[in-house]
N, C-alpha and C positions, 0 to 999 in steps of 0.2 A: 600267673605272671604278676609280679609286683608292680606297684604304681609307677616306679621310676622307669622300669622297662617298657610299660605301656605308653608312658609319655614319650619315650625316645622313639618307639616304633610308630606311634600314631601321629606324632607332631602336636598333640594336645598337651599343654603343660600340666604338671601335677596339680598346680593350683586350680586350674580350670576343671580338672577331673574331680577334685574335691567339691568344687562349686556345683558341678552336675549332680554329684551325690547328694548334696544338701537340698537340691531342688527335686530330688527323686527321679531324675532323668535316667541315671544308670547307677546301680549299686553293685559293688563287687560281691559276687556270690560266695566267696570263700574268705577265710582268714588263716593265716599261718599259725604255727604253734606259739609264735611270739606276738600274735594278734595284729600282724600287718595285713593290709588289704591284699586280696589275691583275686585277679580278674580271670574269668574263664573265657573260652573262645566265643561264647555267645555274648558275653559282656563287651568284648572288643568289637564284635560285629555291630552291636548297638551303638557304640561310640562312633564308628564310622557312619552309621545311619544318621546320627545326630549332626555330625559335621557336614554331611551331604545336604541335609535339609537346611542347615544354617547358611550354607553357601547360596541357597536360593533366596535368602532374605527373610526367612521365617524367624520370628522371635523364639526364645527358649520355651515360652508358654505354648506357642503354636507347635513347636517341635514335640513337646510332651503329649499334646493332644493327638497329633498325627500318629505317634507311636503307640499310644495306650488306649485310644478310643476305638472300639471295634466297629462302631457305626460311622466312623469318620470317612467323609468323601472328599477327595482332594480338589475336585473341579472348582468349587466355590473359592477355596483358598488360593488356587492358582490364578483365578481371575483377579482376585484382590491383589495378589503379588504383581501381576502384570500392570494393574492400575497404579500401584504405588511406585513401581519401577519407572513407569512413564513420567509420573510426576517428578520423581527424583532426577531423571535425565533432563526434563524440561528446566528444572531449577538450576542444575549444573550448567546446562547450555546457556541459560540466561546469564549466569555468573561469568562464564567464559566470554560471552559476547561483550558484557560490560567491561571486563578487564582488558579485552583487546581494544575496545574503543578508547578507554582511558589511556592505554599505551600509545594509540595512534595520535592522541592529542599532544604527546610529548611534553608532559607536565614538567615544570622546572623544580617543583617542590611539593611537599605534602599539602600546602594550601591550595595549589592548583588541582591536585588529585581530589581533594574534598569538594572543591567547587564543581569539578567535572562530574563527580558522583551525584552531587545535589541536582545538577541540571539534567542528568540522564534520568534520575528518579522522577523529577518533575515532569519530564516529557511523557512518562508512563503513568502519571497521576490520573485519578478518576475525575479530578476537577478541571474543567475547561479553562478556568482562570489561571490555574497553575501551569497548565500546558502552554497557554499563550505567553505567559511571562517568561517561561523557559525558552520558548522560541525566540522571543525578542532579546533575551539576555545572551543567547548563544552568539550573537553578533557583537554585542557591546562588552561582554565580560570574557570569561574563559571560553575559547571556541569549543563547540561540541563537534565531534567527528561527523563528517558529512553523511556517512552511512547511517548514523542514528537519525539525522534530520530527514533523510529520504524515507527511511522506514516509517517515521512518525507521519510524514506528509502523505504517504500512500495509504495509511490506515486511519487518518483523521476524519471524523464525521462532522465535527462542529465547524461551521463555515468561518467563524472569526479566527479560530485556532489555525485552520487550514490556510487562511490568508497570511497569518503571521509566519507559518512554516515556509510557505512559498517565498515570502519576502526574505527570510533568512537564507534560504537556498540560493536565491538570486544574487545575494551578496557574498556568498561563500566561494565564488569563483566557478570554474567549470568542472570541478570534481564530481558534482552530483549528477551531471548530465548523463554519463554512461549508465548509472544506476537507475535513473528515471527512464532511460531508453528501454531497459529491461522491463520496467513496469508497464510499458506499452504492450508487451507480450503476455501480460498476466491473463489467466483464465477468468479472472473476476472483472466484470465490466466497470465496477466502481473504482477499482484500482487503476485501470487503463485511463479512465477519465481524470482521476487525480494526477496521474503521471503527465498527461498532455497539458493540463492546466499549469503544472509546475514548470514544465519546459517552456511554456509560452511566456513565462516571466523572466527567463534567463536572457539577458540582452547581449547575445554574441552571435557570430556567424555560424558557429557549430550548432547552436540551438535552432537557428533558422533553417539550416540544412535538415535537421531532424524533423522539424515541422513540415518541411516540403515532402519528406518521405511519408509523413503521417497523412497527407492528402489522399494517399492510396490505401490507407488502412482499411481492414475489413469491417471495423467498428464505425458506424456512421457518426456516433457521438464524438469519437476521436477526430474524425475528418472535419466535423463542424468546428470544434475548438481550434484545430490547426488552421482552418481557413480564416477564422476571425482574427487569430493572432498574426497570421501572415498578411492579411489585409491591413492591419494596423501598422505593419512594418513596410508597407508599400510593395509587397510582392504580388505581381499580377497573376502568377500561377493560381492564385486562390479564387480568381474571378468565377470560373464555372461552379465551384462548390458554393460560393456565396449566392449566386443566382439560384442554385438549387434550394438553398435555405429560404430565400424569399418565396419561391414557388410553394415549398412545403409548409411555409408559415411557422417555421421553427427558428427562434431567435432572429426572426425576419427583420425586426427593427435594427438590431445590431448589424445584421448582414447588409441591409440597405445603406446604413451609415458608412460601413466599410467600403462598399462599392462607390458611394459618392466621394469618399476621400481618395480612393484610387483614381477615379476619373479626374478629379481636380489636380491631384499630384502628378498624374501621368496622362497628359492630354491625348497622347497617342492611343491610350486604352479606352478613352471615352466612347469612341465608336464601337469598339469591341463589346463593351458592357451594354451600350444601348442596343446593339444588334442582338445580343443574347437575350435581353429582356423582351424585345419585340418578337423574337422567335417564339419565346414561351407564351406571349400573349396570343400569338396566332394559333397555338396548339390548345389553348384553353377557351372553349366556346362560351357563349353567354350562359350555358348551363353551370358554369363554375364561377359565379360572380365575385365571390370574396377573393379568390386568387387573382382574378383579372384586375380588381381594384387595387390589390396590394402591389401587383406588378406595375400598374400605372403610377402609383405613389412613388415606387422606387425609381421608375424612369424619370419622374419629375425632378429628381435630385441630380440627374446626369446632365452635365453641360454638353453643348455641341449641336451641330446642325441635324445629325441623325436623330437625336432624341427629340428635337423641336419638331421635325417633320412627322415623327410618329405621334407626338402629342396633338398635332394639328388634325391628324386623321382620327385620333381617339376622341377629339372634342365633338365628333358626330356619332359616337358609339351608341348602340341601342341601350346599353346599360347607363341609366341616367347618372349614377354615382361616378362611373368612369368618365363620362362626358363632362360632368361638372368639374371634376378634378383636373382633367386635361385643359379645359378652358381657363380655369383659374391660374394654373401654372403658366400657361402661354401668356396670359396678361401680365404676370410678374416679369417674365422674361422680356417682353416687349418694353416694359417700363425701364428695365435696366439698360 
């Protein structure tokens, strides 16, 4: 079969067949009387083998080795092909994501496109300084798609950059909230924590509702962040979780401050908070002095008759540190 006929039947151009011949991949075994290349059945089968291997992503050199090396084993090459294919897919996916995000920003011209590309690249930079500048610039210059900001915020490990990203998200409107809500369901604990921290900085009712739901989250860290954020917003539903934090001595100073602010801002809640702290004091015997002292200190910041009566009782406590704290606070209250 002549080269033109082989090209027509195989779909491999005559030029490519000549290239294969020059590389030694396939040589026509015959020649016509007029010295034209003539391919045998075995030659054509080899051409189809070459094309099959190329379709897997093998280079022509690898194809030649696979066909001609008797000791060739495909397992190592297949593993390498899998790795290279994954890398290529990841690169293409990254490009697709970047293009989609640029499109979402609705650029007016090439200048906007270039600025968007620069900001997106900076968000993925290895330099924390560049990432931070990109986060701040996303509000002041060409807006970065919220999806990109959320992705960056949920993966950021540098605290300064993370703060800038949360700031940018808080000023981007409510678009990021649903994406951050998905972050609360991440299997990675650090992602869940970053998500609730970002939600805590979004100043709207929808974010507050999401934080209320987070009070019942299975992750205690998420619950604590939600409680502190809700306490700062004056949401009394956070009181039990805040009292738990004082007892557990985890972010207890912030929790005590939040309880004090709630009690001052919501006088009706002062007795609820005081009663909750008193109840915890009753369950912690002198054998747990540090917790009793911390509960006493927290109670000292709560206004109202209930707290004052409890402090009067504690001024006679067997734990001297508790008694001294209660006595000191009572003196200040009487002076007021």
